[in-house]
N, C-alpha and C positions, 0 to 999 in steps of 0.2 A: 315136430320140433327137431331142429338140427343143432348140433353142438356137442356139449360135454357128454350127453347121454350117448351119442354116437361113439365117442372115444372110449367111454366106459364099456361099450359093447364090442370092443377090439377093432373098430373101423379105424383105418389109418388117418393120420392128420390130413394127408392129401385128399383122401376120399371125402372126409368131413368138410374140408374147405371147398371142394368142388360142389358139394351139395349146397352149401351156403351161396355159392355163386349162381348155381341153377335156380335156387329159390328167389334170389334178387332179380334175376333175369325174368323169371315167370311173373313176378309181381309187377316189374316194369313194363313188360309187354302187355299184360292184362289191364293195368291200371297206370298208364303212362304219367299221369299227374301226381302220383303218390310218392311221398317221401318216406323212406324206411329208416328208422332209428334202431340200431342194434347194439347190444352190449357185447364187448369182447367176452370170450369164455372166461370163467373164473377158475383160478387154481383150486386145488383141494389140499387139505392138510395131510402131510406125511405120504404124499403120492408123487414121488420124484419123476417117474417115467411119464405119468399122466400129465404132470405140469409141463414137462418138456414138450409134449404133444400139443398142449394148449398154446404154448408159445409159438409153435409152428403155425397153428390154425389162425391165431391172432395176427401173425405177421401177414399171412395171405389175406386175412380180412381187411387189414389196413390197405392193401392194394385195391380192394373193391370200392373204396370210398369214392364217391362221385357227387354230382349235384342232386342225386335222389337218395343216396345212402350215406347216413350220418352215423358215426360211431359215438355212442354214449360213454363218456369217459368217467370212471370213477376209481381214482387211485386209492381210496380208503378201503375198499374191499380187496383184501389180499392176505396171504398167509401170515404176514407180519402182524396183522390185526385179527387175532384168533377170536376175539369177542364177536365178530361178525359171522362166525361159523357155529353151526349146531355141533354138539359133541360128536356126531358121526364124521365130522370133518369134510362132508360133501355139501350138505344143504346150509343155507343161510339161517342164522339164528333170528330171533325177533329183532335185535339190533341191526343185523345184516339186512333184513327186510326193510326196516325203516331207512336205512342208507340207500337201498336200492330205490325205494320210492322217492327219496330226496333227489336222487340223480335223475330219475324219469321226469319229475316235476321241474327240475332245473332246466332240462332240455326242452320239455314240451310246452311249458307255460309261455315262452315268447312266441312259439309257433302258433298257439291258440289266441294270442293277443292278451294274455293275462300278465300281470306284473310279475317281476322276477320272484322266484320262490323264496329267496333269502330275505325279501322284504315283508313276508307275511308274519303275523303273529298268530297264536292259537285261535283266538276268537274270530279272526278274519278267516282262517281255514274252515272253521265250523260253519260260519256264515256262508262261505262260498259253497260248501257241500250242500247246504240246505236252500240255497237260493237258485232260482231258475237260471240257467246257463246264458240266456239272452241278456241278462242284466250285466254280464261280465265281458261281452264282446265290445270291441271298439267300434266307432261309427263304421258303417258298411263301406264308406269310401276309402277307408284305410285298411280294411280287412281283406285279405286274399285267401279265399277258402282253399284248402288243400286237404288231401287225405294224408293221414300219417299212420304208420304201422310201427309198433314196437316189437322187437324180437329179442330173445335171449338164448 
C-alpha cells in the first residue's frame, strides 16, 4: 500500500508520489486495459505537517490522472467533518467508512453497468447483495468489460 502510511513513516511527499506513479505504471504495463480508481490521501486530525505533505502528494496525484487513472473524489471526508474520523484522528470512523463505501459505489456502479448509487434504497441494496451478479449486468451488446482496481 502506498500513501499516507508512507508519509507517517517519514518518507517524503516526493518519494511517496513517485511510488504512486511507479505503481500506476506497473499496473498499466502489466494490465493495459485496466482502469485504476484511487482516492487522494486523507488528512489527519491535528497533524499540520502531515496534512501539508498530503496536499503535496495529492497535487502530484492529480497530475497522474489519465484515461486509465481516475481520482475518486470525496469532499465530505476531511478534517472539518471530524465525525468521519476515529478518535485517534488517523483512521476513519464507522461513519467515515460508510462515506468511503458510498464514494466507491458512486464511482464504480456506472463502470459495472449498475444504476447510480444515489438511486438505490436499502431493500434494493440488500437484494443486490444477495442476487447473482449476472442479473444486474446490462445486455452484453452494451457492456464493455474492463478491469478496475481501487486503491487508497
